[in-house]
N, C-alpha and C positions, 0 to 999 in steps of 0.2 A: 664612238657612237655605235649603237646596236640597232639593227632592224630585225624584227621578229615576224615571221610569217607562220601562222598556225594552221593546222589541218592537213590531212592527206590530200595530195593532188598529183596530177601527172607532171612530168618534167616540163611539158609545154605550158601548163598552167603556172608552174613555179617560175619559169622563164618570164612569162608575162607579168606576174606579180612583182618580181624583182625589177623589171623594167619600169613598172608603174611607180614603185617606191622610190627608185632612183630619180625618175622624172619629178616626183613630188619634192624630193630633197633639193633638186636643182632649181625648180621653178618656184616653189613656195618658200623655201628657206635660203635661197641664194648660195648654196654650196656648189662650187665649180670644180674643185679638185679633191683628190684623196691620195694619200701616200701609199696605202695598201688596203687590201680587203681579204678577209677570211670567211669562207662560206662553209658552215657545217650542215650536213643533211643526213637523214636516216633513210636509206633506200628501203622501200617496201614492195610487196608483191601485188598491191592494189586492194588487198583485203586487210591491211594493217599489220601484217606479219613482216618483221624485219628480214631483209635478205642481205647477203654479202657479195660484194663485187669481186670478181676474180679475173685474173689475166689468163692468157691462152695456156699457160702451164698449170693452171688451177690454184695458184697462190692468191691469197686474199690481198686486195688492194686497199690500203688505209688512207692514202693521200695521192692527189693529183696536183702537180705544181705547174705554174705558168710564170713566164718572165714578162707577161704583159702582151698587148696586141702586136701583131706582125707590123714591122716597120718597113715600108718600101723605100727604094732609092729616092723617090720623090720626097719622102719625109726627111731623109738625111740631107738633101740638097735644097730644101725649102722650095720645091717646085709646085 
C-alpha cells in the first residue's frame, strides 16, 4: 500500500499529515497492523531547492534506519 503526500511543507506539517493518514487508514479502513514501512522524502530549504543531509563529518546521509519503537521492560513482561 502506498500513501502519497504532495507539496512542500515543514517537518511538523509532514508529521501531522502522516499521523492523519495513518488515523484514516486505521479508523476508516480497519487496518490495525503493518509489517514494515518505508518513507521517502526530499529535504528542501523551504524555497523548493533540494538540500542534502550531512553528518558531523560532512558526509551525505542517504538512509536512517530504525528497529521500531523503544520497548520497555514493562512491554517485555506484559506489565
